C-alpha positions as semicolon CSV with decimal commas, in nm:
position;residue;x (nm);y (nm);z (nm)
1;M;-5,295;12,527;17,537
2;V;-5,663;12,526;17,624
3;A;-5,791;12,202;17,773
4;I;-6,036;12,017;17,550
5;K;-6,313;12,040;17,809
6;Q;-6,274;12,417;17,833
7;E;-6,260;12,448;17,454
8;V;-6,587;12,257;17,420
9;Q;-6,751;12,466;17,691
10;N;-6,647;12,784;17,509
11;M;-6,782;12,649;17,181
12;I;-7,117;12,563;17,338
13;Q;-7,141;12,906;17,499
14;N;-7,108;13,063;17,153
15;L;-7,389;12,856;17,002
16;P;-7,745;12,994;17,000
17;D;-7,968;12,903;17,294
18;N;-8,198;12,704;17,068
19;C;-7,923;12,478;16,927
20;T;-7,984;12,105;16,905
21;Y;-7,768;11,808;17,001
22;E;-7,704;11,767;16,629
23;D;-7,576;12,126;16,607
24;I;-7,331;12,057;16,889
25;Q;-7,220;11,729;16,732
26;Y;-7,167;11,898;16,396
27;H;-6,958;12,177;16,547
28;L;-6,744;11,924;16,738
29;Y;-6,697;11,726;16,416
30;V;-6,589;12,032;16,218
31;V;-6,347;12,151;16,487
32;K;-6,190;11,803;16,508
33;K;-6,151;11,779;16,130
34;I;-5,988;12,123;16,115
35;K;-5,748;12,036;16,397
36;N;-5,658;11,706;16,228
37;G;-5,587;11,889;15,902
38;M;-5,374;12,150;16,075
39;N;-5,174;11,881;16,255
40;R;-5,119;11,693;15,927
41;A;-5,002;12,014;15,761
42;K;-4,755;12,078;16,044
43;K;-4,615;11,727;15,992
44;G;-4,581;11,787;15,619
45;E;-4,851;11,532;15,537
46;A;-5,077;11,774;15,349
47;S;-5,107;11,804;14,972
48;S;-5,006;12,120;14,795
49;H;-5,272;12,331;14,630
50;K;-5,141;12,225;14,289
51;D;-5,159;11,854;14,381
52;A;-5,510;11,895;14,519
53;K;-5,625;12,067;14,199
54;E;-5,475;11,788;13,987
55;R;-5,640;11,518;14,198
56;M;-5,974;11,699;14,185
57;A;-5,949;11,737;13,805
58;K;-5,892;11,362;13,769
59;W;-6,183;11,288;14,000
60;L;-6,418;11,524;13,813
61;S;-6,321;11,386;13,473
62;N;-6,447;11,035;13,562
C-alpha cells in the first residue's frame, strides 16, 4: 500500500507545471471520492446499476 503522502506527491508530479492550487484541490477531491466509493463497494454498501437507474428515473421525473 502506497503511503498517502507518496500518493499525493506522485499525483502532483503528473499534473502540468502550470497547474493551480485549485487544480490540485480538485484532483485530491476526485481521488478521495473514488476511494470512498470503492471502499463502500467492497463493504457491500453500493447500489446496483439497476437500483441506481431506478433512483435516477424517479429523480428525473420530479
